[in-house]
C-alpha positions as CSV (number, residue, x, y, z in Angstrom):
1,M,111.8,124.9,60.7
2,E,109.6,125.0,57.6
3,I,109.5,128.3,55.8
4,N,106.7,129.1,53.5
5,L,107.3,131.8,50.9
6,R,104.5,133.6,49.2
7,K,103.7,136.7,47.2
8,A,101.9,139.5,49.1
9,T,98.3,140.4,48.1
10,I,96.1,143.3,48.8
11,D,94.9,141.5,51.9
12,D,98.5,141.8,53.3
13,I,98.6,145.6,53.4
14,A,98.5,146.0,57.2
15,D,101.4,143.5,57.5
16,L,103.4,145.2,54.7
17,I,103.0,148.5,56.5
18,R,104.1,147.0,59.8
19,L,107.1,145.3,58.2
20,R,108.1,148.5,56.5
21,I,107.9,150.4,59.9
22,D,109.9,147.5,61.5
23,F,112.5,147.8,58.8
24,L,112.8,151.6,59.1
25,S,112.9,151.6,62.9
26,D,115.5,148.7,63.1
27,G,118.2,150.5,65.1
28,K,116.8,154.0,64.2
29,K,114.4,156.4,65.9
30,I,111.2,157.4,64.0
31,S,109.1,160.1,65.4
32,R,105.3,159.7,65.8
33,E,104.8,162.3,63.1
34,E,107.1,160.5,60.6
35,E,105.5,157.1,61.3
36,S,102.0,158.5,60.8
37,A,103.0,160.1,57.5
38,I,104.7,156.9,56.4
39,R,101.8,154.8,57.3
40,A,99.3,157.0,55.4
41,Q,101.5,157.0,52.3
42,L,102.1,153.3,52.4
43,E,98.3,152.5,52.5
44,G,97.8,154.4,49.3
45,Y,101.0,153.1,47.7
46,F,100.2,149.4,48.3
47,S,96.6,149.8,47.3
48,K,97.6,151.3,44.0
49,H,100.7,149.3,43.1
50,I,99.9,145.7,44.2
51,P,96.9,145.3,41.8
52,C,98.8,146.7,38.8
53,G,102.0,144.7,39.4
54,T,104.4,147.5,40.0
55,F,105.0,146.3,43.5
56,V,105.9,142.8,44.5
57,G,106.3,141.8,48.2
58,I,107.6,138.4,49.2
59,L,106.7,137.2,52.7
60,A,108.4,134.3,54.5
61,E,106.2,132.7,57.1
62,T,106.7,130.0,59.7
63,G,104.2,128.9,62.3
64,G,101.7,131.4,60.9
65,Q,104.1,134.3,61.6
66,I,105.8,136.5,59.0
67,V,109.5,136.4,59.8
68,S,111.1,137.9,56.7
69,T,110.3,140.0,53.7
70,A,111.6,141.9,50.7
71,Y,109.9,144.3,48.4
72,L,110.4,145.0,44.7
73,A,109.3,148.3,43.2
74,V,109.0,147.9,39.4
75,S,109.3,150.8,37.0
76,E,109.8,151.4,33.3
77,R,112.6,153.6,31.9
78,P,114.0,154.2,28.5
79,A,116.0,151.1,27.6
80,N,119.7,150.9,27.4
81,T,122.3,148.1,27.4
82,S,121.9,147.5,31.1
83,F,118.1,147.2,31.0
84,I,117.2,146.2,27.5
85,T,113.5,145.7,28.3
86,G,113.3,149.1,30.0
87,I,111.8,147.4,33.0
88,V,113.8,147.7,36.2
89,G,113.3,146.7,39.7
90,T,114.5,148.1,43.0
91,I,114.7,145.8,45.9
92,L,113.7,147.5,49.2
93,N,112.9,146.5,52.7
94,V,114.9,143.3,53.0
95,Y,114.0,142.5,56.6
96,T,114.2,139.5,58.8
97,H,113.0,139.5,62.4
98,P,116.1,139.4,64.7
99,D,115.2,136.0,66.1
100,Y,115.3,134.5,62.6
101,R,118.5,136.0,61.2
102,K,121.5,134.0,60.0
103,K,119.3,131.0,59.1
104,G,119.3,131.5,55.3
105,I,115.8,132.9,55.2
106,A,116.7,136.2,53.5
107,T,118.6,134.2,50.8
108,K,115.4,132.4,50.0
109,V,113.4,135.6,50.0
110,I,115.8,137.3,47.6
111,A,115.9,134.3,45.3
112,R,112.1,134.3,45.2
113,I,111.8,138.0,44.5
114,T,114.5,137.6,41.8
115,D,112.4,134.8,40.2
116,E,109.3,137.1,40.3
117,A,111.3,139.9,38.6
118,K,112.4,137.6,35.8
119,R,108.8,136.4,35.4
120,I,107.5,139.9,34.8
121,G,110.3,141.0,32.4
122,V,112.6,143.0,34.7
123,S,116.0,143.1,33.0
124,H,117.9,144.8,35.8
125,I,117.5,144.9,39.6
126,E,119.2,147.4,41.8
127,L,119.4,147.8,45.6
128,Q,121.2,149.7,48.3
129,A,123.0,147.3,50.6
130,T,123.9,147.8,54.3
131,A,127.3,146.6,55.3
132,E,125.6,143.6,57.0
133,G,123.6,142.7,53.9
134,K,126.4,143.2,51.3
135,P,127.9,139.7,51.6
136,L,124.5,138.1,51.0
137,Y,123.9,140.1,47.9
138,A,127.4,139.5,46.5
139,K,126.9,135.8,47.1
140,M,123.7,136.0,45.0
141,G,125.4,137.7,42.1
142,F,124.8,141.4,42.8
143,T,127.8,143.6,41.9
144,E,128.7,147.2,42.6
145,P,128.5,149.5,39.6
146,Q,131.8,150.1,38.0
147,A,131.1,153.2,36.0
148,F,128.7,155.1,38.2
149,T,128.4,156.2,41.8
150,A,125.0,156.2,43.3
151,M,124.1,159.7,44.5
152,G,121.0,161.4,45.8
153,L,119.4,164.7,46.5
154,R,116.6,165.1,49.1
155,V,114.1,167.6,47.6
156,I,111.5,167.5,50.4
């Protein structure tokens, strides 16, 4: 099976939205209202961030079908010793269609998105791993933070 990796373009917005919904609903229930709100936000988000380079999507295709993807949201923060350029990336939406899992495709997608991050000056990449994905990320050099614990607060 030949896998073609490519960077998403503005012409891929419909697919990026579908893949995000697939990722979010993989084993979870999303209401119609939630899905509608998410779709509306994503349309604007991708339209804004793909052209300016603050979003990178990598698509893995075989036989003309997208079978895997990963997204990189790029932002700038005040520099510190962990991200000396001040440019950081957050990997999101690592998703492989169930029929194509355990074939090394996600590894290729993550490697390509990491290469894209280096190319644009990202000095630190973060992500939140599921238990299933954690071994893949560890194999690729991702480590758990030693000094800090990730926390969050939902404000809306």
